[in-house]
PDB file of N, CA, C and O in Angstrom, chain B, residues numbered from 101:
ATOM      1  N   UNK B 101      26.281   4.979  -8.883  1.00  0.00           N
ATOM      2  CA  UNK B 101      25.456   3.798  -8.726  1.00  0.00           C
ATOM      3  C   UNK B 101      25.514   3.284  -7.289  1.00  0.00           C
ATOM      4  O   UNK B 101      25.111   2.154  -7.014  1.00  0.00           O
ATOM      5  N   UNK B 102      26.011   4.106  -6.382  1.00  0.00           N
ATOM      6  CA  UNK B 102      26.094   3.718  -4.972  1.00  0.00           C
ATOM      7  C   UNK B 102      24.732   3.380  -4.394  1.00  0.00           C
ATOM      8  O   UNK B 102      24.597   2.405  -3.655  1.00  0.00           O
ATOM      9  N   UNK B 103      23.721   4.173  -4.722  1.00  0.00           N
ATOM     10  CA  UNK B 103      22.369   3.927  -4.219  1.00  0.00           C
ATOM     11  C   UNK B 103      21.859   2.575  -4.705  1.00  0.00           C
ATOM     12  O   UNK B 103      21.182   1.862  -3.965  1.00  0.00           O
ATOM     13  N   UNK B 104      22.180   2.225  -5.940  1.00  0.00           N
ATOM     14  CA  UNK B 104      21.729   0.955  -6.503  1.00  0.00           C
ATOM     15  C   UNK B 104      22.369  -0.230  -5.785  1.00  0.00           C
ATOM     16  O   UNK B 104      21.772  -1.305  -5.726  1.00  0.00           O
ATOM     17  N   UNK B 105      23.565  -0.055  -5.242  1.00  0.00           N
ATOM     18  CA  UNK B 105      24.240  -1.156  -4.550  1.00  0.00           C
ATOM     19  C   UNK B 105      23.434  -1.647  -3.361  1.00  0.00           C
ATOM     20  O   UNK B 105      23.608  -2.789  -2.936  1.00  0.00           O
ATOM     21  N   UNK B 106      22.560  -0.820  -2.816  1.00  0.00           N
ATOM     22  CA  UNK B 106      21.700  -1.230  -1.705  1.00  0.00           C
ATOM     23  C   UNK B 106      20.710  -2.307  -2.154  1.00  0.00           C
ATOM     24  O   UNK B 106      20.161  -3.033  -1.325  1.00  0.00           O
ATOM     25  N   UNK B 107      20.483  -2.411  -3.456  1.00  0.00           N
ATOM     26  CA  UNK B 107      19.535  -3.374  -4.003  1.00  0.00           C
ATOM     27  C   UNK B 107      20.189  -4.706  -4.366  1.00  0.00           C
ATOM     28  O   UNK B 107      19.544  -5.566  -4.964  1.00  0.00           O
ATOM     29  N   UNK B 108      21.463  -4.884  -4.010  1.00  0.00           N
ATOM     30  CA  UNK B 108      22.184  -6.104  -4.343  1.00  0.00           C
ATOM     31  C   UNK B 108      22.468  -6.883  -3.065  1.00  0.00           C
ATOM     32  O   UNK B 108      23.003  -6.344  -2.097  1.00  0.00           O
ATOM     33  N   UNK B 109      22.095  -8.172  -3.082  1.00  0.00           N
ATOM     34  CA  UNK B 109      22.336  -9.040  -1.930  1.00  0.00           C
ATOM     35  C   UNK B 109      23.054 -10.290  -2.419  1.00  0.00           C
ATOM     36  O   UNK B 109      22.529 -11.031  -3.250  1.00  0.00           O
ATOM     37  N   UNK B 110      24.242 -10.518  -1.907  1.00  0.00           N
ATOM     38  CA  UNK B 110      24.969 -11.743  -2.231  1.00  0.00           C
ATOM     39  C   UNK B 110      24.529 -12.828  -1.262  1.00  0.00           C
ATOM     40  O   UNK B 110      24.757 -12.718  -0.057  1.00  0.00           O
ATOM     41  N   UNK B 111      23.899 -13.873  -1.782  1.00  0.00           N
ATOM     42  CA  UNK B 111      23.440 -14.988  -0.969  1.00  0.00           C
ATOM     43  C   UNK B 111      24.623 -15.904  -0.646  1.00  0.00           C
ATOM     44  O   UNK B 111      24.815 -16.309   0.500  1.00  0.00           O
ATOM     45  N   UNK B 112      25.404 -16.220  -1.670  1.00  0.00           N
ATOM     46  CA  UNK B 112      26.658 -16.953  -1.498  1.00  0.00           C
ATOM     47  C   UNK B 112      27.534 -16.627  -2.704  1.00  0.00           C
ATOM     48  O   UNK B 112      27.250 -15.676  -3.433  1.00  0.00           O
ATOM     49  N   UNK B 113      28.590 -17.401  -2.922  1.00  0.00           N
ATOM     50  CA  UNK B 113      29.504 -17.110  -4.029  1.00  0.00           C
ATOM     51  C   UNK B 113      28.880 -17.318  -5.404  1.00  0.00           C
ATOM     52  O   UNK B 113      29.401 -16.829  -6.406  1.00  0.00           O
ATOM     53  N   UNK B 114      27.769 -18.041  -5.453  1.00  0.00           N
ATOM     54  CA  UNK B 114      27.146 -18.366  -6.733  1.00  0.00           C
ATOM     55  C   UNK B 114      25.763 -17.766  -6.936  1.00  0.00           C
ATOM     56  O   UNK B 114      25.136 -18.003  -7.969  1.00  0.00           O
ATOM     57  N   UNK B 115      25.279 -16.999  -5.976  1.00  0.00           N
ATOM     58  CA  UNK B 115      23.920 -16.475  -6.078  1.00  0.00           C
ATOM     59  C   UNK B 115      23.859 -15.026  -5.620  1.00  0.00           C
ATOM     60  O   UNK B 115      24.246 -14.697  -4.499  1.00  0.00           O
ATOM     61  N   UNK B 116      23.374 -14.177  -6.495  1.00  0.00           N
ATOM     62  CA  UNK B 116      23.223 -12.754  -6.206  1.00  0.00           C
ATOM     63  C   UNK B 116      21.815 -12.323  -6.565  1.00  0.00           C
ATOM     64  O   UNK B 116      21.328 -12.624  -7.655  1.00  0.00           O
ATOM     65  N   UNK B 117      21.153 -11.614  -5.648  1.00  0.00           N
ATOM     66  CA  UNK B 117      19.834 -11.047  -5.904  1.00  0.00           C
ATOM     67  C   UNK B 117      19.999  -9.558  -6.200  1.00  0.00           C
ATOM     68  O   UNK B 117      20.727  -8.849  -5.505  1.00  0.00           O
ATOM     69  N   UNK B 118      19.321  -9.108  -7.229  1.00  0.00           N
ATOM     70  CA  UNK B 118      19.360  -7.699  -7.607  1.00  0.00           C
ATOM     71  C   UNK B 118      17.926  -7.193  -7.609  1.00  0.00           C
ATOM     72  O   UNK B 118      17.114  -7.607  -8.436  1.00  0.00           O
ATOM     73  N   UNK B 119      17.621  -6.299  -6.683  1.00  0.00           N
ATOM     74  CA  UNK B 119      16.280  -5.718  -6.619  1.00  0.00           C
ATOM     75  C   UNK B 119      16.108  -4.672  -7.700  1.00  0.00           C
ATOM     76  O   UNK B 119      16.998  -3.852  -7.927  1.00  0.00           O
ATOM     77  N   UNK B 120      14.969  -4.699  -8.367  1.00  0.00           N
ATOM     78  CA  UNK B 120      14.727  -3.772  -9.468  1.00  0.00           C
ATOM     79  C   UNK B 120      13.319  -3.196  -9.401  1.00  0.00           C
ATOM     80  O   UNK B 120      12.468  -3.664  -8.645  1.00  0.00           O
ATOM     81  N   UNK B 121      13.099  -2.176 -10.206  1.00  0.00           N
ATOM     82  CA  UNK B 121      11.769  -1.587 -10.387  1.00  0.00           C
ATOM     83  C   UNK B 121      11.383  -1.807 -11.844  1.00  0.00           C
ATOM     84  O   UNK B 121      12.231  -1.725 -12.733  1.00  0.00           O
ATOM     85  N   UNK B 122      10.105  -2.088 -12.090  1.00  0.00           N
ATOM     86  CA  UNK B 122       9.648  -2.423 -13.443  1.00  0.00           C
ATOM     87  C   UNK B 122      10.006  -1.374 -14.490  1.00  0.00           C
ATOM     88  O   UNK B 122      10.463  -1.717 -15.580  1.00  0.00           O
ATOM     89  N   UNK B 123       9.808  -0.140 -14.177  1.00  0.00           N
ATOM     90  CA  UNK B 123       9.951   0.885 -15.218  1.00  0.00           C
ATOM     91  C   UNK B 123      11.115   1.819 -14.963  1.00  0.00           C
ATOM     92  O   UNK B 123      11.080   2.985 -15.358  1.00  0.00           O
ATOM     93  N   UNK B 124      12.138   1.319 -14.310  1.00  0.00           N
ATOM     94  CA  UNK B 124      13.277   2.154 -13.956  1.00  0.00           C
ATOM     95  C   UNK B 124      14.440   1.944 -14.917  1.00  0.00           C
ATOM     96  O   UNK B 124      14.935   0.826 -15.056  1.00  0.00           O
ATOM     97  N   UNK B 125      14.875   2.999 -15.574  1.00  0.00           N
ATOM     98  CA  UNK B 125      16.057   2.924 -16.439  1.00  0.00           C
ATOM     99  C   UNK B 125      17.294   2.586 -15.622  1.00  0.00           C
ATOM    100  O   UNK B 125      18.190   1.888 -16.098  1.00  0.00           O
ATOM    101  N   UNK B 126      17.342   3.080 -14.393  1.00  0.00           N
ATOM    102  CA  UNK B 126      18.478   2.779 -13.513  1.00  0.00           C
ATOM    103  C   UNK B 126      18.534   1.291 -13.197  1.00  0.00           C
ATOM    104  O   UNK B 126      19.620   0.714 -13.132  1.00  0.00           O
ATOM    105  N   UNK B 127      17.376   0.661 -12.999  1.00  0.00           N
ATOM    106  CA  UNK B 127      17.330  -0.776 -12.747  1.00  0.00           C
ATOM    107  C   UNK B 127      17.825  -1.567 -13.953  1.00  0.00           C
ATOM    108  O   UNK B 127      18.554  -2.548 -13.805  1.00  0.00           O
ATOM    109  N   UNK B 128      17.432  -1.142 -15.126  1.00  0.00           N
ATOM    110  CA  UNK B 128      17.879  -1.811 -16.355  1.00  0.00           C
ATOM    111  C   UNK B 128      19.398  -1.741 -16.447  1.00  0.00           C
ATOM    112  O   UNK B 128      20.061  -2.737 -16.737  1.00  0.00           O
ATOM    113  N   UNK B 129      19.933  -0.567 -16.200  1.00  0.00           N
ATOM    114  CA  UNK B 129      21.388  -0.397 -16.270  1.00  0.00           C
ATOM    115  C   UNK B 129      22.100  -1.215 -15.194  1.00  0.00           C
ATOM    116  O   UNK B 129      23.152  -1.798 -15.455  1.00  0.00           O
ATOM    117  N   UNK B 130      21.537  -1.261 -13.999  1.00  0.00           N
ATOM    118  CA  UNK B 130      22.125  -2.055 -12.918  1.00  0.00           C
ATOM    119  C   UNK B 130      22.171  -3.530 -13.293  1.00  0.00           C
ATOM    120  O   UNK B 130      23.187  -4.192 -13.082  1.00  0.00           O
ATOM    121  N   UNK B 131      21.090  -4.045 -13.844  1.00  0.00           N
ATOM    122  CA  UNK B 131      21.053  -5.453 -14.241  1.00  0.00           C
ATOM    123  C   UNK B 131      22.065  -5.713 -15.353  1.00  0.00           C
ATOM    124  O   UNK B 131      22.786  -6.710 -15.312  1.00  0.00           O
ATOM    125  N   UNK B 132      22.124  -4.831 -16.339  1.00  0.00           N
ATOM    126  CA  UNK B 132      23.117  -4.991 -17.414  1.00  0.00           C
ATOM    127  C   UNK B 132      24.531  -5.050 -16.849  1.00  0.00           C
ATOM    128  O   UNK B 132      25.337  -5.897 -17.234  1.00  0.00           O
ATOM    129  N   UNK B 133      24.811  -4.145 -15.941  1.00  0.00           N
ATOM    130  CA  UNK B 133      26.143  -4.077 -15.329  1.00  0.00           C
ATOM    131  C   UNK B 133      26.457  -5.351 -14.548  1.00  0.00           C
ATOM    132  O   UNK B 133      27.571  -5.871 -14.620  1.00  0.00           O
ATOM    133  N   UNK B 134      25.476  -5.847 -13.808  1.00  0.00           N
ATOM    134  CA  UNK B 134      25.683  -7.055 -13.014  1.00  0.00           C
ATOM    135  C   UNK B 134      25.899  -8.287 -13.911  1.00  0.00           C
ATOM    136  O   UNK B 134      26.745  -9.130 -13.611  1.00  0.00           O
ATOM    137  N   UNK B 135      25.150  -8.389 -14.986  1.00  0.00           N
ATOM    138  CA  UNK B 135      25.315  -9.509 -15.914  1.00  0.00           C
ATOM    139  C   UNK B 135      26.691  -9.442 -16.571  1.00  0.00           C
ATOM    140  O   UNK B 135      27.373 -10.458 -16.709  1.00  0.00           O
ATOM    141  N   UNK B 136      27.088  -8.245 -16.970  1.00  0.00           N
ATOM    142  CA  UNK B 136      28.410  -8.070 -17.599  1.00  0.00           C
ATOM    143  C   UNK B 136      29.530  -8.435 -16.620  1.00  0.00           C
ATOM    144  O   UNK B 136      30.504  -9.088 -16.994  1.00  0.00           O
ATOM    145  N   UNK B 137      29.380  -8.008 -15.371  1.00  0.00           N
ATOM    146  CA  UNK B 137      30.406  -8.259 -14.362  1.00  0.00           C
ATOM    147  C   UNK B 137      30.442  -9.722 -13.922  1.00  0.00           C
ATOM    148  O   UNK B 137      31.523 -10.302 -13.822  1.00  0.00           O
ATOM    149  N   UNK B 138      29.305 -10.318 -13.663  1.00  0.00           N
ATOM    150  CA  UNK B 138      29.230 -11.682 -13.105  1.00  0.00           C
ATOM    151  C   UNK B 138      29.238 -12.773 -14.158  1.00  0.00           C
ATOM    152  O   UNK B 138      29.653 -13.897 -13.876  1.00  0.00           O
ATOM    153  N   UNK B 139      28.783 -12.462 -15.382  1.00  0.00           N
ATOM    154  CA  UNK B 139      28.678 -13.454 -16.448  1.00  0.00           C
ATOM    155  C   UNK B 139      27.983 -14.742 -15.959  1.00  0.00           C
ATOM    156  O   UNK B 139      28.558 -15.828 -16.024  1.00  0.00           O
ATOM    157  N   UNK B 140      26.755 -14.601 -15.478  1.00  0.00           N
ATOM    158  CA  UNK B 140      26.057 -15.761 -14.900  1.00  0.00           C
ATOM    159  C   UNK B 140      25.652 -16.792 -15.956  1.00  0.00           C
ATOM    160  O   UNK B 140      25.459 -16.462 -17.127  1.00  0.00           O
ATOM    161  N   UNK B 141      25.530 -18.031 -15.521  1.00  0.00           N
ATOM    162  CA  UNK B 141      25.018 -19.093 -16.388  1.00  0.00           C
ATOM    163  C   UNK B 141      23.503 -18.970 -16.543  1.00  0.00           C
ATOM    164  O   UNK B 141      22.933 -19.428 -17.533  1.00  0.00           O
ATOM    165  N   UNK B 142      22.864 -18.350 -15.560  1.00  0.00           N
ATOM    166  CA  UNK B 142      21.411 -18.266 -15.527  1.00  0.00           C
ATOM    167  C   UNK B 142      20.989 -16.928 -14.921  1.00  0.00           C
ATOM    168  O   UNK B 142      21.561 -16.467 -13.934  1.00  0.00           O
ATOM    169  N   UNK B 143      19.979 -16.319 -15.532  1.00  0.00           N
ATOM    170  CA  UNK B 143      19.368 -15.105 -14.989  1.00  0.00           C
ATOM    171  C   UNK B 143      17.886 -15.406 -14.832  1.00  0.00           C
ATOM    172  O   UNK B 143      17.222 -15.796 -15.792  1.00  0.00           O
ATOM    173  N   UNK B 144      17.370 -15.226 -13.631  1.00  0.00           N
ATOM    174  CA  UNK B 144      15.951 -15.476 -13.361  1.00  0.00           C
ATOM    175  C   UNK B 144      15.294 -14.172 -12.932  1.00  0.00           C
ATOM    176  O   UNK B 144      15.929 -13.317 -12.316  1.00  0.00           O
ATOM    177  N   UNK B 145      14.024 -14.033 -13.264  1.00  0.00           N
ATOM    178  CA  UNK B 145      13.281 -12.844 -12.854  1.00  0.00           C
ATOM    179  C   UNK B 145      11.998 -13.266 -12.160  1.00  0.00           C
ATOM    180  O   UNK B 145      11.436 -14.324 -12.443  1.00  0.00           O
ATOM    181  N   UNK B 146      11.549 -12.423 -11.253  1.00  0.00           N
ATOM    182  CA  UNK B 146      10.266 -12.624 -10.588  1.00  0.00           C
ATOM    183  C   UNK B 146       9.318 -11.557 -11.111  1.00  0.00           C
ATOM    184  O   UNK B 146       9.650 -10.372 -11.128  1.00  0.00           O
ATOM    185  N   UNK B 147       8.149 -11.981 -11.531  1.00  0.00           N
ATOM    186  CA  UNK B 147       7.162 -11.051 -12.066  1.00  0.00           C
ATOM    187  C   UNK B 147       5.851 -11.168 -11.307  1.00  0.00           C
ATOM    188  O   UNK B 147       5.447 -12.262 -10.911  1.00  0.00           O
ATOM    189  N   UNK B 148       5.187 -10.029 -11.105  1.00  0.00           N
ATOM    190  CA  UNK B 148       3.829 -10.087 -10.578  1.00  0.00           C
ATOM    191  C   UNK B 148       2.930 -10.616 -11.703  1.00  0.00           C
ATOM    192  O   UNK B 148       3.310 -10.574 -12.873  1.00  0.00           O
ATOM    193  N   UNK B 149       1.763 -11.104 -11.355  1.00  0.00           N
ATOM    194  CA  UNK B 149       0.868 -11.700 -12.348  1.00  0.00           C
ATOM    195  C   UNK B 149       0.513 -10.734 -13.480  1.00  0.00           C
ATOM    196  O   UNK B 149       0.471 -11.127 -14.646  1.00  0.00           O
ATOM    197  N   UNK B 150       0.259  -9.470 -13.134  1.00  0.00           N
ATOM    198  CA  UNK B 150      -0.151  -8.519 -14.172  1.00  0.00           C
ATOM    199  C   UNK B 150       0.992  -8.229 -15.143  1.00  0.00           C
ATOM    200  O   UNK B 150       0.759  -8.088 -16.344  1.00  0.00           O
ATOM    201  N   UNK B 151       2.217  -8.139 -14.642  1.00  0.00           N
ATOM    202  CA  UNK B 151       3.369  -7.888 -15.522  1.00  0.00           C
ATOM    203  C   UNK B 151       3.624  -9.108 -16.404  1.00  0.00           C
ATOM    204  O   UNK B 151       3.912  -8.970 -17.593  1.00  0.00           O
ATOM    205  N   UNK B 152       3.520 -10.280 -15.829  1.00  0.00           N
ATOM    206  CA  UNK B 152       3.688 -11.517 -16.598  1.00  0.00           C
ATOM    207  C   UNK B 152       2.673 -11.559 -17.743  1.00  0.00           C
ATOM    208  O   UNK B 152       3.022 -11.848 -18.887  1.00  0.00           O
ATOM    209  N   UNK B 153       1.427 -11.270 -17.419  1.00  0.00           N
ATOM    210  CA  UNK B 153       0.373 -11.293 -18.434  1.00  0.00           C
ATOM    211  C   UNK B 153       0.645 -10.271 -19.529  1.00  0.00           C
ATOM    212  O   UNK B 153       0.436 -10.561 -20.707  1.00  0.00           O
ATOM    213  N   UNK B 154       1.105  -9.085 -19.160  1.00  0.00           N
ATOM    214  CA  UNK B 154       1.356  -8.060 -20.173  1.00  0.00           C
ATOM    215  C   UNK B 154       2.537  -8.418 -21.068  1.00  0.00           C
ATOM    216  O   UNK B 154       2.577  -8.008 -22.228  1.00  0.00           O
ATOM    217  N   UNK B 155       3.506  -9.183 -20.544  1.00  0.00           N
ATOM    218  CA  UNK B 155       4.624  -9.629 -21.374  1.00  0.00           C
ATOM    219  C   UNK B 155       4.228 -10.785 -22.288  1.00  0.00           C
ATOM    220  O   UNK B 155       4.655 -10.849 -23.441  1.00  0.00           O
ATOM    221  N   UNK B 156       3.412 -11.693 -21.769  1.00  0.00           N
ATOM    222  CA  UNK B 156       2.994 -12.842 -22.567  1.00  0.00           C
ATOM    223  C   UNK B 156       1.978 -12.465 -23.633  1.00  0.00           C
ATOM    224  O   UNK B 156       1.975 -13.037 -24.723  1.00  0.00           O
ATOM    225  N   UNK B 157       1.110 -11.497 -23.320  1.00  0.00           N
ATOM    226  CA  UNK B 157       0.078 -11.064 -24.259  1.00  0.00           C
ATOM    227  C   UNK B 157       0.035  -9.533 -24.295  1.00  0.00           C
ATOM    228  O   UNK B 157      -0.879  -8.920 -23.744  1.00  0.00           O
ATOM    229  N   UNK B 158       1.025  -8.924 -24.945  1.00  0.00           N
ATOM    230  CA  UNK B 158       1.112  -7.456 -24.915  1.00  0.00           C
ATOM    231  C   UNK B 158      -0.082  -6.727 -25.510  1.00  0.00           C
ATOM    232  O   UNK B 158      -0.330  -5.571 -25.167  1.00  0.00           O
ATOM    233  N   UNK B 159      -0.826  -7.380 -26.396  1.00  0.00           N
ATOM    234  CA  UNK B 159      -1.979  -6.738 -27.033  1.00  0.00           C
ATOM    235  C   UNK B 159      -3.297  -7.090 -26.362  1.00  0.00           C
ATOM    236  O   UNK B 159      -4.358  -6.722 -26.865  1.00  0.00           O
ATOM    237  N   UNK B 160      -3.253  -7.796 -25.238  1.00  0.00           N
ATOM    238  CA  UNK B 160      -4.479  -8.269 -24.591  1.00  0.00           C
ATOM    239  C   UNK B 160      -5.422  -7.121 -24.246  1.00  0.00           C
ATOM    240  O   UNK B 160      -6.622  -7.209 -24.505  1.00  0.00           O
ATOM    241  N   UNK B 161      -4.897  -6.054 -23.670  1.00  0.00           N
ATOM    242  CA  UNK B 161      -5.773  -4.928 -23.320  1.00  0.00           C
ATOM    243  C   UNK B 161      -6.298  -4.220 -24.557  1.00  0.00           C
ATOM    244  O   UNK B 161      -7.387  -3.647 -24.526  1.00  0.00           O
ATOM    245  N   UNK B 162      -5.539  -4.252 -25.647  1.00  0.00           N
ATOM    246  CA  UNK B 162      -6.006  -3.627 -26.885  1.00  0.00           C
ATOM    247  C   UNK B 162      -7.255  -4.315 -27.412  1.00  0.00           C
ATOM    248  O   UNK B 162      -8.088  -3.687 -28.066  1.00  0.00           O
ATOM    249  N   UNK B 163      -7.382  -5.604 -27.128  1.00  0.00           N
ATOM    250  CA  UNK B 163      -8.496  -6.381 -27.651  1.00  0.00           C
ATOM    251  C   UNK B 163      -9.716  -6.375 -26.734  1.00  0.00           C
ATOM    252  O   UNK B 163     -10.763  -6.912 -27.097  1.00  0.00           O
ATOM    253  N   UNK B 164      -9.597  -5.780 -25.562  1.00  0.00           N
ATOM    254  CA  UNK B 164     -10.719  -5.743 -24.632  1.00  0.00           C
ATOM    255  C   UNK B 164     -11.464  -4.428 -24.750  1.00  0.00           C
ATOM    256  O   UNK B 164     -10.909  -3.412 -25.169  1.00  0.00           O
ATOM    257  N   UNK B 165     -12.696  -4.467 -24.384  1.00  0.00           N
ATOM    258  CA  UNK B 165     -13.548  -3.290 -24.391  1.00  0.00           C
ATOM    259  C   UNK B 165     -13.118  -2.350 -23.264  1.00  0.00           C
ATOM    260  O   UNK B 165     -13.078  -2.756 -22.103  1.00  0.00           O
ATOM    261  N   UNK B 166     -12.800  -1.104 -23.595  1.00  0.00           N
ATOM    262  CA  UNK B 166     -12.330  -0.131 -22.618  1.00  0.00           C
ATOM    263  C   UNK B 166     -13.339   0.060 -21.487  1.00  0.00           C
ATOM    264  O   UNK B 166     -12.947   0.132 -20.322  1.00  0.00           O
ATOM    265  N   UNK B 167     -14.613   0.142 -21.806  1.00  0.00           N
ATOM    266  CA  UNK B 167     -15.642   0.317 -20.785  1.00  0.00           C
ATOM    267  C   UNK B 167     -15.667  -0.872 -19.818  1.00  0.00           C
ATOM    268  O   UNK B 167     -15.840  -0.694 -18.612  1.00  0.00           O
ATOM    269  N   UNK B 168     -15.493  -2.074 -20.351  1.00  0.00           N
ATOM    270  CA  UNK B 168     -15.458  -3.276 -19.516  1.00  0.00           C
ATOM    271  C   UNK B 168     -14.267  -3.215 -18.549  1.00  0.00           C
ATOM    272  O   UNK B 168     -14.408  -3.545 -17.371  1.00  0.00           O
ATOM    273  N   UNK B 169     -13.117  -2.800 -19.036  1.00  0.00           N
ATOM    274  CA  UNK B 169     -11.915  -2.690 -18.194  1.00  0.00           C
ATOM    275  C   UNK B 169     -12.150  -1.690 -17.066  1.00  0.00           C
ATOM    276  O   UNK B 169     -11.808  -1.954 -15.913  1.00  0.00           O
ATOM    277  N   UNK B 170     -12.730  -0.552 -17.401  1.00  0.00           N
ATOM    278  CA  UNK B 170     -12.999   0.478 -16.392  1.00  0.00           C
ATOM    279  C   UNK B 170     -14.030  -0.004 -15.369  1.00  0.00           C
ATOM    280  O   UNK B 170     -13.865   0.221 -14.170  1.00  0.00           O
ATOM    281  N   UNK B 171     -15.083  -0.660 -15.834  1.00  0.00           N
ATOM    282  CA  UNK B 171     -16.122  -1.169 -14.930  1.00  0.00           C
ATOM    283  C   UNK B 171     -15.597  -2.246 -13.992  1.00  0.00           C
ATOM    284  O   UNK B 171     -16.085  -2.384 -12.870  1.00  0.00           O
ATOM    285  N   UNK B 172     -14.615  -3.005 -14.440  1.00  0.00           N
ATOM    286  CA  UNK B 172     -14.048  -4.067 -13.612  1.00  0.00           C
ATOM    287  C   UNK B 172     -12.960  -3.542 -12.670  1.00  0.00           C
ATOM    288  O   UNK B 172     -12.349  -4.310 -11.925  1.00  0.00           O
ATOM    289  N   UNK B 173     -12.727  -2.231 -12.711  1.00  0.00           N
ATOM    290  CA  UNK B 173     -11.732  -1.646 -11.811  1.00  0.00           C
ATOM    291  C   UNK B 173     -10.303  -1.965 -12.201  1.00  0.00           C
ATOM    292  O   UNK B 173      -9.422  -2.017 -11.344  1.00  0.00           O
ATOM    293  N   UNK B 174     -10.065  -2.180 -13.489  1.00  0.00           N
ATOM    294  CA  UNK B 174      -8.726  -2.529 -13.946  1.00  0.00           C
ATOM    295  C   UNK B 174      -8.072  -1.387 -14.716  1.00  0.00           C
ATOM    296  O   UNK B 174      -7.190  -1.625 -15.541  1.00  0.00           O
ATOM    297  N   UNK B 175      -8.491  -0.164 -14.459  1.00  0.00           N
ATOM    298  CA  UNK B 175      -7.927   0.974 -15.191  1.00  0.00           C
ATOM    299  C   UNK B 175      -6.432   1.127 -14.934  1.00  0.00           C
ATOM    300  O   UNK B 175      -5.702   1.648 -15.778  1.00  0.00           O
ATOM    301  N   UNK B 176      -5.978   0.671 -13.766  1.00  0.00           N
ATOM    302  CA  UNK B 176      -4.547   0.754 -13.469  1.00  0.00           C
ATOM    303  C   UNK B 176      -3.723  -0.073 -14.463  1.00  0.00           C
ATOM    304  O   UNK B 176      -2.555   0.232 -14.706  1.00  0.00           O
ATOM    305  N   UNK B 177      -4.321  -1.102 -15.028  1.00  0.00           N
ATOM    306  CA  UNK B 177      -3.614  -1.938 -16.007  1.00  0.00           C
ATOM    307  C   UNK B 177      -3.303  -1.148 -17.272  1.00  0.00           C
ATOM    308  O   UNK B 177      -2.243  -1.323 -17.873  1.00  0.00           O
ATOM    309  N   UNK B 178      -4.223  -0.283 -17.673  1.00  0.00           N
ATOM    310  CA  UNK B 178      -4.000   0.535 -18.862  1.00  0.00           C
ATOM    311  C   UNK B 178      -2.834   1.494 -18.602  1.00  0.00           C
ATOM    312  O   UNK B 178      -1.951   1.653 -19.445  1.00  0.00           O
ATOM    313  N   UNK B 179      -2.843   2.122 -17.440  1.00  0.00           N
ATOM    314  CA  UNK B 179      -1.773   3.035 -17.083  1.00  0.00           C
ATOM    315  C   UNK B 179      -0.437   2.306 -17.002  1.00  0.00           C
ATOM    316  O   UNK B 179       0.570   2.785 -17.522  1.00  0.00           O
ATOM    317  N   UNK B 180      -0.431   1.155 -16.352  1.00  0.00           N
ATOM    318  CA  UNK B 180       0.796   0.377 -16.212  1.00  0.00           C
ATOM    319  C   UNK B 180       1.330  -0.053 -17.572  1.00  0.00           C
ATOM    320  O   UNK B 180       2.520   0.101 -17.848  1.00  0.00           O
ATOM    321  N   UNK B 181       0.467  -0.586 -18.414  1.00  0.00           N
ATOM    322  CA  UNK B 181       0.913  -1.035 -19.728  1.00  0.00           C
ATOM    323  C   UNK B 181       1.446   0.132 -20.554  1.00  0.00           C
ATOM    324  O   UNK B 181       2.444  -0.016 -21.259  1.00  0.00           O
ATOM    325  N   UNK B 182       0.800   1.275 -20.476  1.00  0.00           N
ATOM    326  CA  UNK B 182       1.256   2.449 -21.214  1.00  0.00           C
ATOM    327  C   UNK B 182       2.611   2.924 -20.725  1.00  0.00           C
ATOM    328  O   UNK B 182       3.483   3.269 -21.523  1.00  0.00           O
ATOM    329  N   UNK B 183       2.785   2.941 -19.405  1.00  0.00           N
ATOM    330  CA  UNK B 183       4.070   3.366 -18.830  1.00  0.00           C
ATOM    331  C   UNK B 183       5.186   2.401 -19.213  1.00  0.00           C
ATOM    332  O   UNK B 183       6.284   2.827 -19.568  1.00  0.00           O
ATOM    333  N   UNK B 184       4.910   1.123 -19.141  1.00  0.00           N
ATOM    334  CA  UNK B 184       5.914   0.122 -19.495  1.00  0.00           C
ATOM    335  C   UNK B 184       6.279   0.200 -20.971  1.00  0.00           C
ATOM    336  O   UNK B 184       7.450   0.096 -21.333  1.00  0.00           O
ATOM    337  N   UNK B 185       5.286   0.382 -21.809  1.00  0.00           N
ATOM    338  CA  UNK B 185       5.540   0.483 -23.243  1.00  0.00           C
ATOM    339  C   UNK B 185       6.380   1.723 -23.552  1.00  0.00           C
ATOM    340  O   UNK B 185       7.293   1.666 -24.375  1.00  0.00           O
ATOM    341  N   UNK B 186       6.075   2.830 -22.899  1.00  0.00           N
ATOM    342  CA  UNK B 186       6.832   4.058 -23.123  1.00  0.00           C
ATOM    343  C   UNK B 186       8.277   3.917 -22.656  1.00  0.00           C
ATOM    344  O   UNK B 186       9.193   4.396 -23.325  1.00  0.00           O
ATOM    345  N   UNK B 187       8.487   3.277 -21.535  1.00  0.00           N
ATOM    346  CA  UNK B 187       9.838   3.096 -20.992  1.00  0.00           C
ATOM    347  C   UNK B 187      10.669   2.173 -21.870  1.00  0.00           C
ATOM    348  O   UNK B 187      11.879   2.360 -21.992  1.00  0.00           O
ATOM    349  N   UNK B 188      10.036   1.183 -22.481  1.00  0.00           N
ATOM    350  CA  UNK B 188      10.769   0.211 -23.286  1.00  0.00           C
ATOM    351  C   UNK B 188      11.114   0.735 -24.671  1.00  0.00           C
ATOM    352  O   UNK B 188      11.916   0.123 -25.376  1.00  0.00           O
ATOM    353  N   UNK B 189      10.529   1.845 -25.071  1.00  0.00           N
ATOM    354  CA  UNK B 189      10.809   2.422 -26.402  1.00  0.00           C
ATOM    355  C   UNK B 189      12.097   3.150 -26.425  1.00  0.00           C
ATOM    356  O   UNK B 189      12.481   3.693 -27.461  1.00  0.00           O
TER     357      UNK B 189
END
């Protein structure tokens, strides 16, 4: 996990930032390890708008017309949601 240590920044004695990737199993394990080691009172995450939307409404794309999604140039959302769903299984 030496490579993952590059993604950890200690701001002070009470604040640690852990850089992660959305669909990385290594990131999930790194976060688990950090929570277990630090036992924080609070864990906060930063999400891009599309990831936030997919977490709040996981079936949103299922309810939209596929042709409409493609015409609006949002095909990457289908790929992203599929990849995230597969990784979380």
